[in-house]
RODRENFI-37447 format. One record per atom (N, C-alpha, C): residue number from 0; z, x, y; atom name. Coordinates in nm, 2 decimals, padded with zeros to 4 digits. Atoms other than C-alpha are relative to their C-alpha. Layout:
DRENFI;NUM;Z;X;Y;CA
...
***
This chain:
DRENFI;0;00.00;00.09;-00.11;N
DRENFI;0;00.00;00.00;00.00;CA
DRENFI;0;00.00;00.09;00.13;C
DRENFI;1;00.01;-00.08;-00.12;N
DRENFI;1;-00.10;00.14;00.34;CA
DRENFI;1;00.12;-00.03;00.09;C
DRENFI;2;-00.11;00.02;-00.10;N
DRENFI;2;00.18;00.20;00.59;CA
DRENFI;2;-00.06;00.02;00.14;C
DRENFI;3;00.04;-00.02;-00.14;N
DRENFI;3;00.14;00.16;00.96;CA
DRENFI;3;00.12;00.02;00.09;C
DRENFI;4;-00.12;-00.03;-00.08;N
DRENFI;4;00.47;00.29;01.08;CA
DRENFI;4;-00.04;00.07;00.13;C
DRENFI;5;00.03;-00.06;-00.13;N
DRENFI;5;00.45;00.37;01.45;CA
DRENFI;5;00.04;00.14;00.01;C
DRENFI;6;-00.03;-00.15;-00.03;N
DRENFI;6;00.43;00.74;01.55;CA
DRENFI;6;00.11;00.00;00.11;C
DRENFI;7;-00.11;-00.02;-00.10;N
DRENFI;7;00.74;00.86;01.74;CA
DRENFI;7;00.08;-00.13;00.02;C
DRENFI;8;-00.08;00.12;00.00;N
DRENFI;8;00.94;00.56;01.65;CA
DRENFI;8;00.12;00.00;00.09;C
DRENFI;9;-00.11;-00.01;-00.08;N
DRENFI;9;01.24;00.69;01.83;CA
DRENFI;9;-00.02;-00.02;00.15;C
DRENFI;10;00.04;00.01;-00.14;N
DRENFI;10;01.05;00.67;02.16;CA
DRENFI;10;-00.04;-00.14;00.03;C
DRENFI;11;00.03;00.14;-00.03;N
DRENFI;11;00.98;00.30;02.13;CA
DRENFI;11;00.10;-00.06;00.10;C
DRENFI;12;-00.10;00.05;-00.10;N
DRENFI;12;01.13;00.13;02.44;CA
DRENFI;12;00.07;-00.12;-00.06;C
DRENFI;13;-00.08;00.11;00.04;N
DRENFI;13;01.41;-00.11;02.37;CA
DRENFI;13;00.08;-00.05;00.12;C
DRENFI;14;-00.07;00.06;-00.11;N
DRENFI;14;01.62;-00.34;02.58;CA
DRENFI;14;00.13;00.06;00.03;C
DRENFI;15;-00.14;-00.03;-00.04;N
DRENFI;15;01.93;-00.25;02.78;CA
DRENFI;15;00.09;-00.12;-00.03;C
DRENFI;16;-00.07;00.12;00.03;N
DRENFI;16;02.04;-00.61;02.75;CA
DRENFI;16;-00.09;-00.11;-00.01;C
DRENFI;17;00.07;00.13;00.01;N
DRENFI;17;01.92;-00.95;02.65;CA
DRENFI;17;00.10;-00.11;00.05;C
DRENFI;18;-00.09;00.10;-00.06;N
DRENFI;18;02.06;-01.23;02.86;CA
DRENFI;18;-00.05;-00.15;-00.03;C
DRENFI;19;00.02;00.14;00.02;N
DRENFI;19;02.08;-01.60;02.76;CA
DRENFI;19;00.07;-00.08;00.09;C
DRENFI;20;-00.07;00.09;-00.09;N
DRENFI;20;02.23;-01.90;02.92;CA
DRENFI;20;00.15;00.02;00.00;C
DRENFI;21;-00.14;-00.02;00.01;N
DRENFI;21;02.58;-01.83;02.79;CA
DRENFI;21;00.04;00.14;-00.05;C
DRENFI;22;-00.04;-00.13;00.06;N
DRENFI;22;02.57;-01.49;02.63;CA
DRENFI;22;-00.09;00.12;00.05;C
DRENFI;23;00.07;-00.12;-00.03;N
DRENFI;23;02.46;-01.13;02.68;CA
DRENFI;23;00.00;00.09;-00.13;C
DRENFI;24;00.01;-00.09;00.12;N
DRENFI;24;02.34;-00.90;02.39;CA
DRENFI;24;-00.03;00.14;00.06;C
DRENFI;25;00.02;-00.14;-00.04;N
DRENFI;25;02.36;-00.52;02.45;CA
DRENFI;25;00.05;00.09;-00.11;C
DRENFI;26;-00.05;-00.10;00.09;N
DRENFI;26;02.41;-00.20;02.25;CA
DRENFI;26;00.14;00.03;00.03;C
DRENFI;27;-00.14;-00.03;-00.02;N
DRENFI;27;02.77;-00.09;02.21;CA
DRENFI;27;00.01;00.13;00.08;C
DRENFI;28;-00.04;-00.12;-00.08;N
DRENFI;28;02.93;00.17;02.45;CA
DRENFI;28;00.14;00.04;-00.05;C
DRENFI;29;-00.13;-00.05;00.05;N
DRENFI;29;03.23;00.38;02.37;CA
DRENFI;29;00.12;-00.08;00.07;C
DRENFI;30;-00.11;00.08;-00.06;N
DRENFI;30;03.44;00.18;02.62;CA
DRENFI;30;00.01;-00.15;-00.05;C
DRENFI;31;-00.01;00.13;00.07;N
DRENFI;31;03.38;-00.13;02.41;CA
DRENFI;31;00.10;00.00;-00.12;C
DRENFI;32;-00.08;-00.02;00.12;N
DRENFI;32;03.60;00.01;02.13;CA
DRENFI;32;00.12;-00.08;-00.01;C
DRENFI;33;-00.13;00.08;00.00;N
DRENFI;33;03.93;-00.15;02.22;CA
DRENFI;33;-00.02;-00.15;-00.02;C
DRENFI;34;00.02;00.15;00.01;N
DRENFI;34;03.80;-00.50;02.27;CA
DRENFI;34;-00.07;-00.04;-00.13;C
DRENFI;35;00.07;00.03;00.12;N
DRENFI;35;03.57;-00.49;01.97;CA
DRENFI;35;00.10;00.01;-00.12;C
DRENFI;36;-00.10;-00.02;00.11;N
DRENFI;36;03.86;-00.36;01.74;CA
DRENFI;36;00.10;-00.12;00.01;C
DRENFI;37;-00.09;00.12;-00.01;N
DRENFI;37;04.09;-00.64;01.88;CA
DRENFI;37;-00.07;-00.12;-00.06;C
DRENFI;38;00.06;00.12;00.05;N
DRENFI;38;03.83;-00.90;01.79;CA
DRENFI;38;-00.01;00.00;-00.15;C
DRENFI;39;00.00;-00.01;00.14;N
DRENFI;39;03.80;-00.77;01.44;CA
DRENFI;39;00.14;-00.02;-00.06;C
DRENFI;40;-00.14;00.02;00.04;N
DRENFI;40;04.18;-00.76;01.40;CA
DRENFI;40;00.03;-00.15;00.00;C
DRENFI;41;-00.02;00.14;-00.01;N
DRENFI;41;04.19;-01.12;01.51;CA
DRENFI;41;-00.07;-00.08;-00.11;C
DRENFI;42;00.09;00.07;00.09;N
DRENFI;42;03.92;-01.22;01.27;CA
DRENFI;42;-00.01;00.05;-00.14;C
DRENFI;43;00.01;-00.07;00.13;N
DRENFI;43;04.00;-01.01;00.97;CA
DRENFI;43;00.00;-00.09;-00.12;C
DRENFI;44;00.00;00.09;00.12;N
DRENFI;44;04.08;-01.30;00.73;CA
DRENFI;44;-00.13;-00.06;-00.02;C
DRENFI;45;00.13;00.06;00.00;N
DRENFI;45;03.76;-01.47;00.82;CA
DRENFI;45;-00.11;00.10;-00.05;C
DRENFI;46;00.09;-00.10;00.04;N
DRENFI;46;03.55;-01.16;00.79;CA
DRENFI;46;00.01;00.04;-00.14;C
DRENFI;47;-00.03;-00.04;00.14;N
DRENFI;47;03.71;-01.06;00.46;CA
DRENFI;47;-00.07;-00.09;-00.10;C
DRENFI;48;00.06;00.09;00.10;N
DRENFI;48;03.56;-01.36;00.29;CA
DRENFI;48;-00.14;00.04;-00.04;C
DRENFI;49;00.14;-00.03;00.03;N
DRENFI;49;03.20;-01.23;00.31;CA
DRENFI;49;-00.04;00.14;00.04;C
DRENFI;50;00.05;-00.13;-00.05;N
DRENFI;50;03.19;-00.88;00.47;CA
DRENFI;50;00.09;00.11;-00.05;C
DRENFI;51;-00.09;-00.11;00.05;N
DRENFI;51;03.32;-00.55;00.33;CA
DRENFI;51;00.06;00.09;00.10;C
DRENFI;52;-00.06;-00.08;-00.10;N
DRENFI;52;03.41;-00.40;00.66;CA
DRENFI;52;00.14;-00.06;00.05;C
DRENFI;53;-00.12;00.07;-00.05;N
DRENFI;53;03.71;-00.64;00.70;CA
DRENFI;53;00.12;00.08;00.01;C
DRENFI;54;-00.12;-00.08;00.01;N
DRENFI;54;03.97;-00.39;00.61;CA
DRENFI;54;-00.01;00.14;00.06;C
DRENFI;55;00.03;-00.12;-00.07;N
DRENFI;55;03.81;-00.10;00.80;CA
DRENFI;55;00.04;-00.02;00.15;C
DRENFI;56;-00.01;00.02;-00.14;N
DRENFI;56;03.84;-00.04;01.17;CA
DRENFI;56;00.14;-00.05;00.04;C
DRENFI;57;-00.14;00.04;-00.03;N
DRENFI;57;04.22;-00.06;01.19;CA
DRENFI;57;00.05;00.05;00.13;C
DRENFI;58;-00.04;-00.05;-00.12;N
DRENFI;58;04.24;00.15;01.50;CA
DRENFI;58;-00.11;00.01;00.10;C
DRENFI;59;00.10;-00.01;-00.10;N
DRENFI;59;04.06;00.19;01.83;CA
DRENFI;59;-00.09;00.13;-00.03;C
DRENFI;60;00.08;-00.13;00.03;N
DRENFI;60;03.96;00.55;01.73;CA
DRENFI;60;-00.10;-00.02;-00.12;C
DRENFI;61;00.10;00.03;00.10;N
DRENFI;61;03.80;00.42;01.41;CA
DRENFI;61;-00.12;-00.08;00.05;C
DRENFI;62;00.11;00.08;-00.06;N
DRENFI;62;03.61;00.16;01.61;CA
DRENFI;62;-00.09;00.09;00.09;C
DRENFI;63;00.07;-00.08;-00.09;N
DRENFI;63;03.50;00.43;01.86;CA
DRENFI;63;-00.09;00.09;-00.09;C
DRENFI;64;00.08;-00.08;00.09;N
DRENFI;64;03.38;00.65;01.57;CA
DRENFI;64;-00.12;-00.08;-00.06;C
DRENFI;65;00.11;00.09;00.05;N
DRENFI;65;03.18;00.35;01.43;CA
DRENFI;65;-00.11;-00.02;00.11;C
DRENFI;66;00.10;00.02;-00.11;N
DRENFI;66;03.02;00.29;01.77;CA
DRENFI;66;-00.09;00.13;00.02;C
DRENFI;67;00.09;-00.12;-00.01;N
DRENFI;67;02.90;00.66;01.79;CA
DRENFI;67;-00.10;00.00;-00.11;C
DRENFI;68;00.09;00.00;00.11;N
DRENFI;68;02.74;00.63;01.45;CA
DRENFI;68;-00.11;-00.11;00.03;C
DRENFI;69;00.09;00.10;-00.03;N
DRENFI;69;02.58;00.30;01.56;CA
DRENFI;69;-00.10;00.04;00.11;C
DRENFI;70;00.08;-00.05;-00.11;N
DRENFI;70;02.45;00.46;01.88;CA
DRENFI;70;-00.11;00.09;-00.05;C
DRENFI;71;00.10;-00.09;00.06;N
DRENFI;71;02.28;00.73;01.67;CA
DRENFI;71;-00.11;-00.07;-00.07;C
DRENFI;72;00.09;00.07;00.07;N
DRENFI;72;02.12;00.48;01.45;CA
DRENFI;72;-00.10;-00.08;00.09;C
DRENFI;73;00.08;00.07;-00.11;N
DRENFI;73;02.00;00.29;01.76;CA
DRENFI;73;-00.11;00.10;00.05;C
DRENFI;74;00.09;-00.10;-00.05;N
DRENFI;74;01.84;00.61;01.90;CA
DRENFI;74;-00.11;00.03;-00.10;C
DRENFI;75;00.10;-00.03;00.10;N
DRENFI;75;01.66;00.67;01.57;CA
DRENFI;75;-00.08;-00.13;-00.04;C
DRENFI;76;00.06;00.13;00.04;N
DRENFI;76;01.56;00.30;01.55;CA
DRENFI;76;00.02;-00.04;-00.14;C
DRENFI;77;-00.03;00.03;00.14;N
DRENFI;77;01.72;00.28;01.21;CA
DRENFI;77;00.07;-00.13;-00.02;C
DRENFI;78;-00.07;00.13;00.00;N
DRENFI;78;01.94;-00.01;01.30;CA
DRENFI;78;00.03;-00.03;00.15;C
DRENFI;79;-00.03;00.03;-00.14;N
DRENFI;79;01.99;-00.20;01.63;CA
DRENFI;79;00.13;-00.08;-00.01;C
DRENFI;80;-00.13;00.06;00.00;N
DRENFI;80;02.36;-00.28;01.64;CA
DRENFI;80;00.05;-00.03;00.14;C
DRENFI;81;-00.04;00.04;-00.14;N
DRENFI;81;02.48;-00.48;01.94;CA
DRENFI;81;00.11;-00.09;00.00;C
DRENFI;82;-00.11;00.09;-00.02;N
DRENFI;82;02.77;-00.67;02.07;CA
DRENFI;82;-00.05;-00.13;00.08;C
DRENFI;83;00.03;00.13;-00.07;N
DRENFI;83;02.77;-01.03;02.20;CA
DRENFI;83;00.11;-00.02;00.10;C
DRENFI;84;-00.11;00.02;-00.11;N
DRENFI;84;02.95;-01.09;02.53;CA
DRENFI;84;-00.03;-00.14;00.07;C
DRENFI;85;00.02;00.12;-00.09;N
DRENFI;85;03.01;-01.41;02.73;CA
DRENFI;85;-00.06;00.03;00.13;C
DRENFI;86;00.07;-00.04;-00.12;N
DRENFI;86;02.77;-01.41;03.02;CA
DRENFI;86;00.08;-00.01;00.13;C
DRENFI;87;-00.07;00.02;-00.12;N
DRENFI;87;03.02;-01.54;03.27;CA
DRENFI;87;00.14;00.07;00.00;C
DRENFI;88;-00.13;-00.06;00.00;N
DRENFI;88;03.36;-01.40;03.16;CA
DRENFI;88;00.00;00.15;-00.05;C
DRENFI;89;00.00;-00.14;00.05;N
DRENFI;89;03.25;-01.08;02.99;CA
DRENFI;89;00.08;00.02;-00.13;C
DRENFI;90;-00.08;-00.01;00.13;N
DRENFI;90;03.46;-01.16;02.68;CA
DRENFI;90;-00.09;00.04;-00.12;C
DRENFI;91;00.07;-00.04;00.12;N
DRENFI;91;03.35;-00.99;02.36;CA
DRENFI;91;00.01;-00.11;-00.10;C
DRENFI;92;00.01;00.11;00.09;N
DRENFI;92;03.24;-01.26;02.11;CA
DRENFI;92;-00.02;00.04;-00.14;C
DRENFI;93;00.04;-00.04;00.14;N
DRENFI;93;03.11;-01.08;01.80;CA
DRENFI;93;-00.11;00.10;00.00;C
DRENFI;94;00.10;-00.11;00.02;N
DRENFI;94;02.85;-00.85;01.66;CA
DRENFI;94;-00.13;-00.06;-00.06;C
DRENFI;95;00.13;00.04;00.05;N
DRENFI;95;02.48;-00.88;01.57;CA
DRENFI;95;-00.07;00.13;-00.03;C
DRENFI;96;00.07;-00.12;00.04;N
DRENFI;96;02.27;-00.62;01.39;CA
DRENFI;96;-00.14;-00.05;-00.04;C
DRENFI;97;00.14;00.02;00.04;N
DRENFI;97;01.89;-00.60;01.33;CA
DRENFI;97;-00.05;00.13;-00.06;C
DRENFI;98;00.05;-00.13;00.06;N
DRENFI;98;01.75;-00.34;01.09;CA
DRENFI;98;-00.14;-00.03;-00.07;C
DRENFI;99;00.12;00.01;00.08;N
DRENFI;99;01.41;-00.27;00.94;CA
DRENFI;99;00.03;-00.04;-00.15;C
DRENFI;100;-00.02;00.03;00.14;N
DRENFI;100;01.38;-00.42;00.59;CA
DRENFI;100;-00.04;00.11;-00.08;C
DRENFI;101;00.03;-00.11;00.09;N
DRENFI;101;01.37;-00.18;00.30;CA
DRENFI;101;-00.15;00.01;-00.04;C
DRENFI;102;00.13;00.01;00.06;N
DRENFI;102;01.03;-00.30;00.18;CA
DRENFI;102;-00.11;00.02;00.11;C
DRENFI;103;00.10;00.00;-00.10;N
DRENFI;103;00.83;-00.36;00.50;CA
DRENFI;103;00.04;00.08;00.12;C
DRENFI;104;-00.05;-00.07;-00.11;N
DRENFI;104;01.04;-00.22;00.79;CA
DRENFI;104;-00.10;00.00;00.12;C
DRENFI;105;00.08;-00.02;-00.12;N
DRENFI;105;00.86;-00.08;01.09;CA
DRENFI;105;-00.15;-00.01;-00.03;C
DRENFI;106;00.14;00.00;00.03;N
DRENFI;106;00.53;-00.08;00.91;CA
DRENFI;106;-00.06;-00.14;00.00;C
DRENFI;107;00.06;00.14;00.00;N
DRENFI;107;00.49;-00.46;00.90;CA
DRENFI;107;-00.02;-00.05;00.15;C
DRENFI;108;-00.15;-00.03;00.01;N
DRENFI;108;00.72;-00.49;01.12;CA
DRENFI;108;00.07;-00.12;-00.06;C
DRENFI;109;-00.09;00.10;00.06;N
DRENFI;109;00.99;-00.68;00.93;CA
DRENFI;109;00.14;00.04;00.02;C
DRENFI;110;-00.13;-00.03;-00.03;N
DRENFI;110;01.35;-00.70;01.02;CA
DRENFI;110;00.10;-00.10;-00.07;C
DRENFI;111;-00.11;00.08;00.06;N
DRENFI;111;01.68;-00.84;00.87;CA
DRENFI;111;00.11;00.00;00.11;C
DRENFI;112;-00.11;00.03;-00.09;N
DRENFI;112;01.96;-00.99;01.08;CA
DRENFI;112;00.13;-00.02;-00.08;C
DRENFI;113;-00.14;00.02;00.05;N
DRENFI;113;02.34;-00.98;01.02;CA
DRENFI;113;00.09;-00.03;00.12;C
DRENFI;114;-00.08;00.04;-00.12;N
DRENFI;114;02.61;-01.13;01.24;CA
DRENFI;114;00.13;-00.05;-00.04;C
DRENFI;115;-00.13;00.06;00.02;N
DRENFI;115;02.97;-01.23;01.28;CA
DRENFI;115;00.05;-00.04;00.14;C
DRENFI;116;-00.06;00.05;-00.13;N
DRENFI;116;03.17;-01.42;01.55;CA
DRENFI;116;00.15;00.00;-00.02;C
DRENFI;117;-00.15;-00.01;00.01;N
DRENFI;117;03.53;-01.38;01.63;CA
DRENFI;117;00.06;-00.14;-00.02;C
DRENFI;118;-00.05;00.12;00.04;N
DRENFI;118;03.75;-01.65;01.50;CA
DRENFI;118;00.03;-00.10;00.11;C
DRENFI;119;-00.03;00.08;-00.11;N
DRENFI;119;03.86;-01.79;01.83;CA
DRENFI;119;-00.12;-00.06;00.08;C
DRENFI;120;00.12;00.05;-00.07;N
DRENFI;120;03.50;-01.85;01.94;CA
DRENFI;120;-00.10;-00.07;-00.09;C
DRENFI;121;00.08;00.08;00.09;N
DRENFI;121;03.37;-02.03;01.64;CA
DRENFI;121;-00.03;-00.14;00.06;C
DRENFI;122;00.04;00.14;-00.04;N
DRENFI;122;03.18;-02.36;01.71;CA
DRENFI;122;-00.04;-00.02;00.13;C
DRENFI;123;00.05;00.02;-00.14;N
DRENFI;123;03.07;-02.29;02.06;CA
DRENFI;123;-00.15;00.02;00.01;C
DRENFI;124;00.14;-00.02;00.00;N
DRENFI;124;02.71;-02.22;01.97;CA
DRENFI;124;-00.05;00.14;00.04;C
DRENFI;125;00.04;-00.14;-00.05;N
DRENFI;125;02.72;-01.85;02.08;CA
DRENFI;125;-00.09;00.07;-00.10;C
DRENFI;126;00.08;-00.07;00.10;N
DRENFI;126;02.58;-01.72;01.75;CA
DRENFI;126;-00.14;-00.05;-00.01;C
DRENFI;127;00.13;00.06;00.00;N
DRENFI;127;02.30;-01.96;01.75;CA
DRENFI;127;-00.09;00.05;00.11;C
DRENFI;128;00.07;-00.05;-00.12;N
DRENFI;128;02.20;-01.85;02.10;CA
DRENFI;128;-00.04;00.15;-00.03;C
DRENFI;129;00.03;-00.14;00.02;N
DRENFI;129;02.23;-01.49;02.00;CA
DRENFI;129;-00.11;00.03;-00.10;C
DRENFI;130;00.11;-00.02;00.10;N
DRENFI;130;02.01;-01.52;01.69;CA
DRENFI;130;-00.13;-00.04;00.05;C
DRENFI;131;00.12;00.04;-00.06;N
DRENFI;131;01.75;-01.71;01.89;CA
DRENFI;131;-00.05;00.10;00.09;C
DRENFI;132;00.04;-00.10;-00.09;N
DRENFI;132;01.75;-01.44;02.15;CA
DRENFI;132;-00.06;00.12;-00.07;C
DRENFI;133;00.05;-00.11;00.07;N
DRENFI;133;01.71;-01.15;01.91;CA
DRENFI;133;-00.12;-00.02;-00.08;C
DRENFI;134;00.12;00.04;00.08;N
DRENFI;134;01.45;-01.33;01.70;CA
DRENFI;134;-00.12;-00.01;00.09;C
DRENFI;135;00.11;00.00;-00.09;N
DRENFI;135;01.24;-01.40;02.00;CA
DRENFI;135;-00.04;00.14;00.05;C
DRENFI;136;00.02;-00.13;-00.04;N
DRENFI;136;01.27;-01.04;02.11;CA
DRENFI;136;-00.08;00.07;-00.11;C
DRENFI;137;00.07;-00.07;00.11;N
DRENFI;137;01.16;-00.92;01.76;CA
DRENFI;137;-00.15;-00.04;-00.01;C
DRENFI;138;00.15;00.05;00.00;N
DRENFI;138;00.84;-01.14;01.77;CA
DRENFI;138;-00.07;00.04;00.12;C
DRENFI;139;00.08;-00.02;-00.12;N
DRENFI;139;00.75;-01.10;02.13;CA
DRENFI;139;-00.01;00.14;00.04;C
DRENFI;140;00.00;-00.14;-00.05;N
DRENFI;140;00.84;-00.73;02.20;CA
DRENFI;140;-00.03;00.10;-00.11;C
DRENFI;141;00.02;-00.10;00.11;N
DRENFI;141;00.84;-00.56;01.86;CA
DRENFI;141;-00.11;-00.04;-00.09;C
DRENFI;142;00.11;00.05;00.09;N
DRENFI;142;00.54;-00.76;01.71;CA
DRENFI;142;00.04;-00.02;-00.14;C
DRENFI;143;-00.05;00.03;00.14;N
DRENFI;143;00.75;-00.86;01.41;CA
DRENFI;143;-00.10;-00.10;-00.06;C
DRENFI;144;00.07;00.10;00.08;N
DRENFI;144;00.56;-01.04;01.14;CA
DRENFI;144;00.11;-00.08;-00.08;C
DRENFI;145;-00.10;00.06;00.09;N
DRENFI;145;00.89;-01.13;00.95;CA
DRENFI;145;00.14;00.04;00.06;C
DRENFI;146;-00.15;-00.02;-00.03;N
DRENFI;146;01.26;-01.18;01.05;CA
DRENFI;146;00.07;-00.07;-00.11;C
DRENFI;147;-00.07;00.06;00.10;N
DRENFI;147;01.50;-01.26;00.77;CA
DRENFI;147;00.15;00.00;00.02;C
DRENFI;148;-00.15;00.00;00.00;N
DRENFI;148;01.86;-01.36;00.72;CA
DRENFI;148;00.04;-00.03;-00.14;C
DRENFI;149;-00.05;00.02;00.13;N
DRENFI;149;02.03;-01.32;00.39;CA
DRENFI;149;00.16;-00.02;00.01;C
DRENFI;150;-00.14;00.02;-00.01;N
DRENFI;150;02.38;-01.45;00.33;CA
DRENFI;150;00.05;-00.05;-00.14;C
DRENFI;151;-00.07;00.06;00.12;N
DRENFI;151;02.63;-01.53;00.05;CA
DRENFI;151;-00.02;-00.15;00.00;C
DRENFI;152;00.03;00.15;00.01;N
DRENFI;152;02.54;-01.88;-00.08;CA
DRENFI;152;00.12;-00.08;00.04;C
DRENFI;153;-00.12;00.07;-00.04;N
DRENFI;153;02.90;-01.98;00.00;CA
DRENFI;153;00.03;00.00;00.15;C
DRENFI;154;-00.02;-00.02;-00.14;N
DRENFI;154;02.87;-01.88;00.36;CA
DRENFI;154;-00.08;-00.11;00.08;C
DRENFI;155;00.07;00.11;-00.06;N
DRENFI;155;02.78;-02.22;00.50;CA
DRENFI;155;-00.02;00.01;00.15;C
DRENFI;156;00.01;-00.02;-00.15;N
DRENFI;156;02.84;-02.12;00.87;CA
DRENFI;156;-00.13;00.08;00.03;C
DRENFI;157;00.12;-00.09;-00.02;N
DRENFI;157;02.58;-01.84;00.84;CA
DRENFI;157;-00.13;-00.07;-00.03;C
DRENFI;158;00.12;00.07;00.03;N
DRENFI;158;02.33;-02.06;00.67;CA
DRENFI;158;-00.03;-00.11;00.10;C
DRENFI;159;00.03;00.10;-00.10;N
DRENFI;159;02.37;-02.33;00.93;CA
DRENFI;159;-00.06;00.06;00.13;C
DRENFI;160;00.06;-00.07;-00.11;N
DRENFI;160;02.29;-02.08;01.20;CA
DRENFI;160;-00.15;00.03;-00.02;C
DRENFI;161;00.14;-00.03;00.04;N
DRENFI;161;01.98;-01.97;01.02;CA
DRENFI;161;-00.09;-00.13;00.01;C
DRENFI;162;00.08;00.12;00.00;N
DRENFI;162;01.86;-02.33;00.98;CA
DRENFI;162;-00.02;-00.05;00.15;C
DRENFI;163;00.01;00.05;-00.14;N
DRENFI;163;01.94;-02.42;01.35;CA
DRENFI;163;-00.10;00.09;00.08;C
DRENFI;164;00.09;-00.09;-00.07;N
DRENFI;164;01.73;-02.12;01.46;CA
DRENFI;164;-00.14;00.00;-00.06;C
DRENFI;165;00.14;00.01;00.05;N
DRENFI;165;01.42;-02.23;01.26;CA
DRENFI;165;-00.04;00.08;-00.11;C
DRENFI;166;00.02;-00.08;00.12;N
DRENFI;166;01.46;-02.01;00.96;CA
DRENFI;166;-00.02;-00.09;-00.12;C
DRENFI;167;00.03;00.08;00.12;N
DRENFI;167;01.32;-02.15;00.64;CA
DRENFI;167;00.07;00.06;-00.12;C
DRENFI;168;-00.05;-00.05;00.13;N
DRENFI;168;01.50;-02.12;00.31;CA
DRENFI;168;-00.11;00.04;-00.09;C
DRENFI;169;00.10;-00.05;00.09;N
DRENFI;169;01.28;-01.91;00.09;CA
DRENFI;169;00.05;-00.01;-00.15;C
DRENFI;170;-00.05;00.00;00.13;N
DRENFI;170;01.50;-01.90;-00.21;CA
DRENFI;170;00.15;00.03;-00.02;C
DRENFI;171;-00.14;-00.04;00.03;N
DRENFI;171;01.83;-01.84;-00.38;CA
DRENFI;171;-00.01;00.11;-00.11;C
DRENFI;172;00.00;-00.11;00.10;N
DRENFI;172;01.88;-01.50;-00.56;CA
DRENFI;172;00.13;-00.02;-00.08;C
DRENFI;173;-00.12;00.02;00.09;N
DRENFI;173;02.12;-01.58;-00.85;CA
DRENFI;173;00.06;00.12;-00.05;C
DRENFI;174;-00.08;-00.11;00.05;N
DRENFI;174;02.39;-01.35;-00.95;CA
DRENFI;174;-00.05;00.14;00.05;C
DRENFI;175;00.06;-00.12;-00.06;N
DRENFI;175;02.26;-01.08;-00.71;CA
DRENFI;175;00.10;00.11;00.04;C
DRENFI;176;-00.10;-00.10;-00.05;N
DRENFI;176;02.58;-00.91;-00.60;CA
DRENFI;176;00.14;-00.04;-00.03;C
DRENFI;177;-00.14;00.04;00.01;N
DRENFI;177;02.95;-00.90;-00.62;CA
DRENFI;177;00.05;-00.03;00.15;C
DRENFI;178;-00.06;00.03;-00.13;N
DRENFI;178;03.13;-01.07;-00.33;CA
DRENFI;178;00.12;00.08;00.02;C
DRENFI;179;-00.12;-00.08;-00.03;N
DRENFI;179;03.43;-00.92;-00.15;CA
DRENFI;179;00.12;-00.04;-00.08;C
DRENFI;180;-00.11;00.04;00.08;N
DRENFI;180;03.66;-01.11;-00.38;CA
DRENFI;180;-00.03;00.05;-00.15;C
DRENFI;181;00.03;-00.05;00.14;N
DRENFI;181;03.49;-00.94;-00.69;CA
DRENFI;181;-00.08;-00.10;-00.08;C
DRENFI;182;00.08;00.09;00.08;N
DRENFI;182;03.31;-01.25;-00.82;CA
DRENFI;182;-00.15;00.02;00.02;C
DRENFI;183;00.14;-00.01;-00.01;N
DRENFI;183;02.94;-01.25;-00.89;CA
DRENFI;183;-00.06;-00.11;00.08;C
DRENFI;184;00.04;00.11;-00.09;N
DRENFI;184;02.76;-01.44;-00.61;CA
DRENFI;184;-00.15;-00.01;00.01;C
DRENFI;185;00.14;00.02;-00.04;N
DRENFI;185;02.42;-01.59;-00.52;CA
DRENFI;185;-00.02;00.03;00.14;C
DRENFI;186;00.03;-00.03;-00.14;N
DRENFI;186;02.25;-01.50;-00.20;CA
DRENFI;186;-00.12;-00.09;00.04;C
DRENFI;187;00.11;00.08;-00.06;N
DRENFI;187;02.03;-01.73;00.02;CA
DRENFI;187;-00.08;00.09;00.09;C
DRENFI;188;00.09;-00.07;-00.08;N
DRENFI;188;01.72;-01.59;00.18;CA
DRENFI;188;-00.08;-00.09;00.09;C
DRENFI;189;00.07;00.08;-00.10;N
DRENFI;189;01.59;-01.74;00.50;CA
DRENFI;189;-00.09;00.09;00.07;C
DRENFI;190;00.10;-00.08;-00.09;N
DRENFI;190;01.29;-01.62;00.71;CA
DRENFI;190;-00.07;-00.08;00.10;C
DRENFI;191;00.10;00.05;-00.09;N
DRENFI;191;01.07;-01.68;01.00;CA
DRENFI;191;-00.11;00.10;00.00;C
DRENFI;192;00.12;-00.09;00.01;N
DRENFI;192;00.72;-01.54;00.99;CA
DRENFI;192;-00.10;-00.04;00.10;C
DRENFI;193;00.12;00.03;-00.08;N
DRENFI;193;00.41;-01.51;01.20;CA
DRENFI;193;-00.13;00.04;-00.08;C
DRENFI;194;00.12;-00.03;00.07;N
DRENFI;194;00.05;-01.51;01.07;CA
DRENFI;194;-00.06;00.13;00.05;C
DRENFI;195;00.07;-00.11;-00.05;N
DRENFI;195;-00.16;-01.20;01.09;CA
DRENFI;195;-00.03;00.10;-00.12;C
DRENFI;196;00.03;-00.10;00.11;N
DRENFI;196;-00.32;-00.91;00.89;CA
DRENFI;196;00.00;00.13;00.06;C
DRENFI;197;00.00;-00.14;-00.04;N
DRENFI;197;-00.30;-00.54;00.91;CA
DRENFI;197;-00.14;00.04;00.06;C
DRENFI;198;00.13;-00.06;-00.04;N
DRENFI;198;-00.56;-00.36;01.11;CA
DRENFI;198;-00.05;00.10;-00.10;C
DRENFI;199;00.06;-00.09;00.09;N
DRENFI;199;-00.80;-00.16;00.90;CA
DRENFI;199;00.03;00.15;00.02;C
***
């Protein structure tokens, strides 16, 4: 299969921030460490149900170290990890990541999204707005042909966000992984795509 990975990928321009009606998306800075760590501490029980980083990031220093690694991956365009902030108050709301998929990646381009919202901000529509913002950016600015969301089949909140943002359920991967509780779980695969063919 021919690859069309862009030359000098690390030089591709990316946004400094994406602004919606209620939220702002932007890459993490070191001075975000304390607020981001506090949000994770507040939400640890919720995160633990579906994500394996729930018991990490116990200190501000650990969060700062994670941010530096995320900044490096952003620079290399290996993963675009960003925070979600309230547009009016500046309160940190949660995290959102977009990474090239293992099979298609930058050569298609095809991207996968992952996200979490702090417990005290659930139900306000912020994550739906964030996913819509980054999905539009992927298609409009990065020429994406596919954006996907995969989630534990038990994670109904994540699945509802995908559906509200126009992602179609492609299938259910049965017994695909072990959940954070050690049980074997199914995974739902949602996607949005756009038509088109590779250039010769």
